[in-house]
C-alpha positions, 0 to 999 in steps of 0.5 A, spaced: 605 552 291 604 559 294 611 562 291 609 560 284 602 563 284 605 570 287 611 569 281 605 569 276 602 575 279 608 579 279 610 577 272 606 582 268 607 588 273 614 591 271 616 598 273 618 599 266 613 602 260 614 598 254 613 605 249 606 604 249 601 610 250 596 609 255 589 609 253 585 616 255 580 614 260 576 621 261 572 624 256 576 630 256 582 626 254 579 622 249 576 628 246 583 631 246 586 625 243 581 625 237 582 632 235 589 631 235 588 625 231 583 628 226 588 634 225 594 629 224 589 625 219 587 632 215 595 634 214 597 627 212 591 627 207 592 634 204 600 632 203 598 626 199 593 630 195 598 635 194 603 630 192 598 627 187 596 634 184 604 635 183 605 629 179 599 630 175 601 637 173 608 635 170 605 630 165 603 632 158 596 633 156 596 626 153 599 623 159 594 626 163 588 623 159 591 616 159 592 616 166 585 618 167 582 613 162 586 608 166 584 610 173 577 610 170 578 603 167 581 600 174 575 603 178 570 599 174 574 593 174 574 593 182 567 595 182 565 589 178 562 593 173 561 592 165 563 596 159 558 601 157 553 597 152 554 600 146 561 599 146 560 592 147 556 591 141 560 595 137 567 592 139 571 588 134 570 580 135 576 576 137 577 570 132 
């Protein structure tokens, strides 16, 4: 009975680190970790933006206009908004 309880306590306290980072404990450590995270996040976002701009740059004007139009349409659909009322009024009716 006593052996089983001591085994349960020792089970999780192995001497190995499982590759997990310790959470920063002091305020200074948390602040430093947050600053590093922000710096990394900013770099990732700028890389993503650069890729998007590069992609846009190497398309024709017609293609860019089509891309802009479809992106706008997708945004409207995702936000559950309707088409402009004048467009709806004068749209061809389906038979």
